[in-house]
N, C-alpha and C positions, 0 to 999 in steps of 0.2 A: 503493500500497499505506501504511496507516493509520503514521503515524510512531511510536507507543506500541506497535503489535505488532513493529515494527521494532527497539524498542529492548529488551522483553523475547527476543528473541532472540538477540539482542547480550550483554545481561547472561545468560542460559541457559552463553553459551558461554563467555564472559568465567569465570563461576565455576566449571565446570567445572574450565577450567584451571585456576586457584589451587586445587580442589579436587586437582588431580593433585598439584599443587606440597607442599599440607598434610599428602599422603600422605607424603613423601619427609621433610618438619617431624616430622611423629609418630613416623616410624620412627625419624631418626636423631637428632632436638635432645637425647632423654635419655640419649643416648649424648655422656660428655663428650669422647671422640677422637674420633666424628661429624661431618664438614662437612656441612650443609645443599645446599652445590653440587656437590663433590666429593669420588666420582666420579660422572658422567652417570648417570643409571637404569640399574638391575643386577637379577636377580632372585635376591632374599633369599637362594636355596635354592644357586643354583651359581653366582651370582654375574657372569654371561651380559652383557655388556653390549644396551638392548634397541634393536630399528632401530626405524626410526619409525616403523612401521606398528603396532609392538606398544606405543605408547606416548601414543596416540588417547582422550583421557577416555571412558568409559564404552565404546567401541564397542571398545576391541583388549580389552577383557576379555571384550566375548558373539563378538567377533572369534573370542578365542584358547581360547572354552568355559572359562574358569577356571582354564587350564593353563601353565603356560612351556613356551612351543613349542623349549626345550633340554634342557630337564631332564624334562619335564612334572609338575613339582608343582603340589600346587594351588594358584589366587593365591586370598589372603586375599579373603572379600568385603566387607571392610572401606574394600577399596581404589575401586570402582566406589558402593560406598554414599558416602563422604564426598564425592568428584567428586560422586555428584544431589542432598547434599546442601547441599554448596556454590553449585550452577550456582541450586537452588528459591532459598537464600536471597539470593544477589546479586538474582534475578529479584527477590526482592517488599522490596528496598535499595532497587532503581532504579526500582518501581511508586509507593514511599511518598513517597519522597523528588525523583524525579525527577534529569536530566543535572545535578547538581549537587556542591558542596562538603561538601553533607553527607551525600549518598550517599556521595562516597568514601570520608569520614570512617568512615560504618559499615558500610558493605562492609570494609575493617579489622575490625573492630571484631569484626564477626559471625567471620571467617576467624579469627580469636585465639582466641575462645569455640569454636569449633569443636574447634583445633589444642589447646586446651584440654581439652575434654570426653575426647578419644580417648587423648591421652598421661596424664591421671588413673587414666581405667580401668583402662588397661595397664599402669603402674607406680603407680599412687596417691603421682604428684607434679606439681603446676602449676610448671614451668621460672621460674624469675626473668628468662631474658633471654627472655621474653613479656611476663609481667606488668609490670615495674618499669619497659621501654620504652612500655608499653602506658599506664597510670599517664603517663607524661611527653605522650605522643602524647593524650592521652583530653583532659590540660587545656589544651595548643596548641590542639585542638580546639575547645573551648569558645567561643574566640575567634572563629569562623568560622561555628558552629553560629546557628542563628539561634531554634533549638530551647532551647537551655541558656545560660544564664549563664555569666563565669568563676566567681563566685562560688559558683553553686550545682554547681561542676564541682571547684572548691575545698573546699565543706562534703562535697561527697560521696564524697571521698578522704579525708577525716578522720574524717567520719563510721560510713564502707562499714569503714575499717581499724579504726577505735576499738569496732566493736562488737563484729563477729568476736572481736578480742582482748579483751574481756572476757567475752565467753561463754566462750571458752577459760580462761581464767583462774579465770571463777569453774567450769566443769570440773573442772577439778585441784586446784583447791580442793575440793572435792566429792568425788570420786572418785579422787585422788589419783593421776590419769592422761592422757595428754596425749588431749583427745577431739577436739583438733583444730589442724592444719598451719597452720604460716606461710604457705602457696602459697594455702591459702582466705582467709587479710584481702588478702593483698596484690589477688587475684581479686577481691575484694568493696571494695576500694577502688579497683583498676580501674573496673569496673562501674561505682561510684561518680561515677566519670572523666568518662565518657563518657555516663551517663544522666542525670547532678544528683541530689542529696540526694532528689529525690521518690522514686527508684525503689525507695530501701532496704527501707524496707516491706511492699512486694509482694514483692521478689525475698526478702528474708529468710525472709517468713512462707511462700510459696509452697516456697517447696526446702527448707526444716525440715520441710512437712508432705509432701513428696513422700518426701522422703528417709527417715523416720521412717516411712512407710506400706512401702517397700525393704527401710530397715532391718529389719524385723519380719519380713518376709516370709523374708529368709534369713537372721536368726538361724534360724526355724522349720524355715526348708527347711535347713541348716547343721547345727543342735544346738550350734550353738555358746555360744549365747546372747550372752553384752555382750562375747564376742570376739572378734565379728567385724565386721570392719572395711571403711567404708564409703563408697568413695571422694564428697566432697562436690562437687566442682566442678564435677563436671555438670548434678549441681542447680540450682546457683547458675548456670553460664552457661544454662541451659536459663528461666529463670524469667527472666533478663535479655532472653533471645530472648525471649521472649510478652511481655515487659513493654513492650519497642521497638516491637514491630510494634500493640500493643492496646491501647497505656497510655492512648487517652482511655477507652476503654471500661472501662480500669480504674478510672481516677479517676470516671468517671460513673455506676458502680454502688457504686463509694465513698463517694461525697457521695450516694445518696438511699440509704444506706444509716445515715451520721450526721443524716441527716435524718427518718429511719424509715418512708421512704416504701419502701423496699425488702421486697417480702415471697416469701413462696416456697410 
């Protein structure tokens, strides 16, 4: 059997298992009085502990037909979605970087971004307990990552955090209200730590573009004008994931644009 196929299968399984744990993190981490370790997995509605066969990533949701076997409350589709997304990200990481320290570092990076996306969607916060340790880890990781120098990581941290901080200050001076939280600033510093300062132009541009489109659509739908609040963390995280896997193409087309050879 082809070794790459075996690695892909193992990566998918590993990702699904970690995705199951991320669901616990997403549910409990925003609650200050909750532990992500204890108690064991249980139904959010009736608190009945899950049996081992009710806690198998992806398979259990299908087996239970999306309902708790005890109280019959519907299980949020978020659970299998997060497990599937982490499985696919895991496979993509190991397909891109092989069995290496680089793959391990970016596997953790992807897991952190996925948790941040869902937490920010639900609570409009980006926990410091994820972003701050990840900034330190990203810098440490740069010493072992052949695709990134520690200097690039340091500049990425400073420029990433500084860029969004400057934008937040400018927005406040113009609108006299906060338009960007501190969590977004720390998140971009985290992205800069793992991807280097070279990623920031694309991440800021792409996230701002997609965030603006979704934000305008939300304002029209909600009819609340500029008072609509859209979490920006998911857009930053998605842009970072796109850059992680497609940075060579992004730099290639950007170079063509600078040389005037890119035509539409």
